[in-house]
VOVO-902268 format. One record per residue (C-alpha): x, y, z. Coordinates in pm, whole numbers, padded with zeros to 5 digits, always signed. Layout:
! VOVO-902268
XYZ/...
This chain:
! VOVO-902268
-06590+13177-10096/-06618+13391-09780/-06819+13710-09787/-06583+14016-09778/-06562+14191-09442/-06503+14561-09373/-06139+14481-09303/-06086+14311-09637/-06264+14591-09821/-06040+14848-09651/-05739+14637-09745/-05851+14629-10105/-05893+15006-10097/-05539+15055-09969/-05394+14831-10237/-05591+15017-10504/-05457+15353-10380/-05106+15214-10362/-05130+15090-10718/-05264+15428-10830/-04969+15611-10667/-04729+15368-10834/-04886+15430-11175/-04881+15807-11133/-04519+15797-11025/-04426+15594-11330/-04621+15814-11573/-04569+16166-11433/-04219+16151-11291/-04000+15956-11531/-03632+16049-11508/-03691+16323-11247/-03494+16155-10977/-03804+16132-10760/-03817+15852-10506/-04120+15626-10473/-04316+15671-10153/-04391+15295-10165/-04110+15068-10058/-04000+14773-10269/-04182+14507-10067/-04511+14693-10094/-04467+14741-10470/-04409+14371-10514/-04714+14287-10301/-04937+14526-10495/-04827+14393-10832/-04884+14026-10749/-05163+13856-10948/-05489+13762-10782/-05512+13437-10586/-05547+13131-10805/-05877+13054-10974/-06122+12855-10764/-06344+12631-10977/-06652+12478-10817/-06758+12145-10966/-07098+11991-10893/-07148+11618-10943/-07334+11308-10825/-07040+11071-10788/-07092+10767-10565/-06880+10721-10253/-06638+10494-10438/-06616+10735-10733/-06578+11046-10520/-06288+10892-10329/-06091+10853-10654/-06205+11193-10785/-06102+11386-10475/-05796+11186-10368/-05640+11111-10707/-05792+11306-10996/-05809+11653-10842/-05456+11637-10692/-05319+11526-11031/-05488+11820-11204/-05380+12076-10944/-05021+11950-10963/-05024+12025-11335/-05217+12352-11303/-05113+12501-10964/-05293+12829-11035/-05632+12652-11038/-05800+12502-10733/-06095+12261-10767/-06377+12254-10512/-06576+11929-10533/-06945+11946-10432/-07149+11624-10420/-07527+11627-10470/-07794+11359-10449/-07917+11274-10797/-08287+11301-10718/-08252+11665-10608/-07966+11767-10832/-08150+11900-11135/-08391+12118-10941/-08112+12264-10728/-07900+12336-11032/-08179+12516-11218/-08270+12720-10910/-07910+12826-10843/-07816+12911-11200/-08135+13103-11283/-08068+13319-10975/-07722+13405-11104/-07530+13179-10868/-07425+12815-10891/-07111+12624-10990/-06857+12677-11267/-06860+12323-11406/-07120+12048-11377/-07098+11676-11440/-07443+11651-11597/-07662+11358-11702/-07648+11339-12082/-08028+11344-12096/-08039+11689-11934/-07802+11872-12167/-08059+11971-12436/-08292+12125-12178/-08016+12327-12010/-07887+12439-12350/-08230+12564-12456/-08273+12743-12123/-07945+12924-12188/-07788+12804-11863/-07480+12642-12016/-07222+12780-12257/-07134+12676-12607/-06776+12549-12603/-06711+12584-12979/-06518+12910-12939/-06232+12739-12759/-05957+12666-13013/-05860+12339-12843/-06205+12183-12899/-06127+12009-13233/-05816+11849-13086/-06007+11740-12775/-06296+11587-12968/-06057+11393-13190/-05950+11202-12881/-06304+11102-12783/-06519+10811-12898/-06749+10911-13181/-07042+10726-13024/-07010+10945-12713/-06965+11282-12885/-07329+11310-12992/-07436+11327-12629/-07254+11661-12596/-07448+11825-12879/-07773+12016-12899/-07906+12118-13239/-07573+12023-13392/-07356+12241-13166/-07125+12142-12882/-07229+12227-12528/-07061+11945-12337/-06764+11712-12331/-06861+11346-12279/-06690+11247-11957/-06800+10888-11909/-07043+10654-12073/-07231+10357-11937/-07489+10104-12030/-07658+09812-11862/-07570+09448-11895/-07761+09142-11777/-07651+08992-11447/-07779+08635-11399/-07793+08402-11105/-07558+08116-11193/-07755+07889-10960/-08087+07948-11136/-07934+07913-11483/-07788+07580-11375/-08123+07465-11233/-08286+07562-11564/-08036+07339-11744/-07862+07622-11929/-07490+07652-11993/-07522+08006-12126/-07776+08286-12078/-08049+08380-12330/-07937+08600-12619/-08277+08745-12715/-08546+08908-12507/-08804+08656-12632/-08581+08374-12505/-08547+08544-12166/-08925+08587-12133/-08983+08224-12234/-08727+08103-11978/-08888+08307-11701/-09236+08183-11788/-09119+07818-11812/-08938+07817-11479/-09127+08079-11278/-08801+08257-11203/-08847+08631-11155/-08682+08916-11345/-08536+09216-11163/-08687+09511-11351/-08598+09812-11140/-08921+10013-11146/-09158+10147-11411/-08967+10437-11562/-08774+10504-11880/-08431+10413-11739/-08562+10081-11609/-08828+09981-11864/-08701+10113-12198/-08431+09841-12235/-08699+09571-12204/-08952+09756-12420/-08702+09826-12698/-08534+09487-12657/-08878+09334-12724/-08886+09528-13056/-09079+09830-12930/-08995+10178-13059/-09018+10516-12892/-08968+10751-13190/-08825+10755-13540/-08448+10773-13589/-08453+11153-13616/-08644+11194-13287/-08910+11400-13464/-09214+11172-13442/-09360+10911-13204/-09688+10832-13380/-09649+10527-13602/-09362+10404-13383/-09461+10413-13018/-09813+10294-13107/-09704+10043-13375/-09811+09674-13358/-09458+09580-13248/-09470+09831-12964/-09813+09710-12857/-09683+09349-12843/-09382+09460-12637/-09601+09634-12376/-09846+09342-12369/-09555+09110-12293/-09437+09331-12008/-09792+09355-11878/-09817+08975-11880/-09495+08944-11680/-09620+09193-11421/-09959+09022-11399/-09803+08678-11344/-09564+08813-11077/-09259+08729-11287/-09184+09097-11252/-09292+09138-10892/-09443+09438-10719/-09177+09415-10450/-08896+09439-10706/-09066+09723-10893/-09118+09919-10571/-08768+09860-10441/-08880+09650-10142/-08669+09363-10272/-08298+09441-10283/-08214+09328-10636/-07837+09317-10591/-07858+09069-10306/-08156+08882-10452/-07956+08781-10760/-07666+08667-10541/-07910+08465-10328/-08071+08298-10629/-08404+08477-10574/-08397+08654-10912/-08306+08493-11242/-08167+08814-11385/-08141+09186-11328/-07993+09469-11530/-07728+09695-11386/-07431+09911-11480/-07059+09839-11431/-07070+10000-11087/-07236+09684-10951/-06910+09490-10934/-06699+09792-10843/-06915+09892-10547/-06974+09543-10408/-06608+09450-10437/-06538+09738-10197/-06790+09608-09942/-06660+09387-09664/-06747+09022-09729/-06753+09054-10108/-06480+09018-10364/-06464+08985-10742/-06400+08610-10731/-06708+08546-10515/-06926+08775-10726/-06817+08598-11043/-06888+08258-10889/-07242+08359-10795/-07335+08564-11102/-07294+08552-11478/-07250+08880-11663/-07363+08902-12027/-07465+09167-12283/-07825+09277-12241/-08053+09052-12452/-08249+09196-12744/-08450+09060-13033/-08306+09056-13389/-08318+09402-13543/-08374+09567-13206/-08136+09755-12982/-08018+09626-12648/-07966+09834-12340/-07989+10205-12273/-07690+10440-12287/-07625+10660-11990/-07342+10878-11883/-07240+11229-11800/-07107+11533-11982/-06898+11811-11835/-07063+12146-11909/-06951+12504-11853/-07215+12706-11672/-07314+13044-11814/-07264+13211-11474/-06904+13098-11429/-06665+13384-11351/-06358+13178-11433/-06439+13032-11774/-06084+12990-11913/-05978+12803-11600/-06301+12601-11600/-06243+12505-11964/-05888+12400-11877/-06027+12161-11618/-06293+12027-11856/-06052+11941-12134/-05808+11784-11889/-06090+11563-11756/-06154+11448-12115/-05795+11327-12138/-05657+10978-12090/-05496+11037-11750/-05813+11149-11572/-06035+10892-11740/-05802+10604-11661/-05817+10704-11296/-06199+10720-11292/-06217+10392-11483/-06102+10224-11161/-06445+10308-11021/-06620+10135-11311/-06690+10448-11520/-06640+10356-11885/-06415+10617-12048/-06504+10825-12351/-06139+10895-12429/-06030+10654-12705/-05685+10594-12558/-05821+10522-12211/-06089+10292-12353/-05823+10066-12505/-05653+09996-12173/-05620+09642-12040/-05898+09700-11788/-06160+09702-12065/-06096+09331-12114/-06177+09247-11755/-06462+08988-11733/-06662+09235-11523/-06621+09512-11781/-06605+09352-12126/-06979+09269-12155/-07057+09638-12101/-06814+09743-12372/-06964+09484-12607/-07315+09609-12526/-07244+09967-12633/-07268+09902-13007/-07619+09760-12963/-07738+10017-12709/-07952+10327-12767/-07960+10691-12656/-08265+10849-12501/-08395+11114-12743/-08159+11416-12713/-08442+11669-12716/-08510+11972-12497/-08848+11838-12379/-08712+11503-12264/-08812+11573-11902/-09177+11608-12009/-09158+11297-12227/-08995+11104-11946/-09265+11196-11693/-09551+11119-11933/-09394+10786-12033/-09354+10680-11671/-09712+10769-11583/-09870+10600-11885/-09661+10282-11860/-09754+10254-11493/-10122+10271-11588/-10089+10027-11878/-09882+09767-11695/-10120+09779-11398/-10418+09725-11632/-10574+10066-11570/-10555+10174-11935/-10579+09949-12246/-10237+09918-12407/-10334+10030-12757/-10522+10335-12628/-10246+10429-12386/-09972+10412-12650/-10180+10610-12899/-10244+10889-12649/-09882+10894-12536/-09753+10907-12894/-09971+11210-12977/-09854+11395-12669/-09488+11320-12744/-09537+11438-13104/-09647+11778-12972/-09342+11808-12747/-09105+11702-13025/-09237+11983-13245/-09192+12259-12984/
């Protein structure tokens, strides 16, 4: 929005005076035969409502996603609600959180944010986002959303966000290397995957040492981060099963089956799987969507070169990690009713079907039952959701995340004994969970 100039301020002053004269004429001179000193056109101009609401939306959509959002979703919304205009602002994920906290704590920032589900508890505790329970439409909106996704919009049992899209990781295998290994189908358990890698020497594409990348392997190998209530890590993170899981990962790193080049990003995992250089990598549904929009690639070729399957996990363990974004209403918004209108429309079937074309799994139940969910490049992700896990929805997740990443780096590199490292990490996480 442009900063007001002296001319616009003077114009506002004139309109205010004109409105005042009109009010006085109506109140003080009824039936006196007095004529208005303001002509009809000016009265009509003064009495017009303000320009339509302008809602600023911050997000981290990819180029493919933003094309659909800005060229299809926003126009569809504005056609239905012509008094509301949406301004789309893209941010890079790695800088997004810091920028958002800085802007909102200074009293500025956007109206609506498409926010990582892991950030919602922290922003709720900081008081930077609004509760949405006061809006009477909320019960009807939540009835239309998948129950598994709704929990990501809560903090301490209260709704702060509407789940917009959900995702998880599936396993993407090199068909060539599976064939060379004599397999007709991929491994179903994490132990089987590790055994296959160690038997053949084929590398696994673990995308770095951090919670988003490592937790699926750690938990798939029967490790645990906390109890089910997210109130305690000791006895879980440092359990014998967790120690064995980390020792297995450490062995894979030490034998170069999880290579330093892959962990550091020097090896391009997407192309390495296609080239038969990696046995398997984990990735979200955007893999096929994005590559199919790159010249030289198409779905048929990608399916010939890769095999997509649910992420492997041991019996009794969970599979992959659940990710996704919520739409949240920022505390500083000056147009909250209009912003809420946009949020609940985005939770509807029309908007989510459109964004589904970019590979974003919908949280709207009606949209999730569309034919596209049975596509061979989508179905394994849908099937993985029931066996996937949420990161702990706690306000101190950012601290837990950073400490986990640092300690796992030290343990997997052999700088700290596994048992000692997990014990220390569990105690620190316990303290943060109790704050």
